[in-house]
N, C-alpha and C positions, 0 to 999 in steps of 0.2 A: 504494500498500500504505499508505504514511504518512498519507494521508486517512483511511482505513477505521479504521487505530487512534486517529488523532485522534478521530472520530467516536464511537468506543465508548469512550474515556477521558473525552470530555466530557459524555456520555449518563450516565454514573455517578458524575461527580464531584460532590460536596456544593458545592465552591467555584465551581462553575460557575453556581449560581444567585445566588449573593452578585456575582459578576464581571458577570453579565448585568444585575444592578441597577444595578451601578456604570456601566456603558456607557450604560443607560437615562437615567440621571441626567444624565451628560455631554452626551448627545444633548439632553436638554431643555434644558440650559444653553446650548448651542451654537445651539440652533433659537429661544430665547426671543424675541431681537431681532427675528425675523422674523414674531412671532404675529400682528401687527397688518397687515402687509404680505401674507399669504398666507392662502388660503381654510382651512378646516378640513381639507378634502381635500389641497390642496396640503402643507399642513404634514405630514398622517400620511405623504403620500408621500415628504417629504423625511425624515421619521424613519426611514421604512421603508429608504431608499437608504443613509443614513448607517449603520443596524444593520447592513446587508448588507455594507457595506464594512468596518466593525469586525469582522465575523465572520470576512471573509476575511483581514484583515490578522492575525487570531489563529490563525487555520489556517496561514496561511505562516510564521508566527514559530515555530508548533510544529515544522512540517517542519523549517525550519534549525536549530530548537535540538537536534532528534533527529539529523540529520545530524551537527551539529557533535560532540554527545555520541558518536555511533558513532566517528568520526574518531578523536577524542581516545582512546576506549578501545582502538583500534586500536594507536595511536601508544603508548600506554603498556604495552601488552601484548608489543610487539615488542622 
């Protein structure tokens, strides 16, 4: 359920575009040292893998944060 909520929020958030740009910039920085060692195809594959890992981490962080917020609200209202 939280995954569905996350996807809906991300789809409609203006900050998402900016965050994706920051992630793309970081991926470019991290992969820069390997540009002469990998083919263009392998470099794109590496960047795709890193982007998928970043997205999975972002979604996991959202779920953990949402669960924490719900638990905190429960404790504050008990």
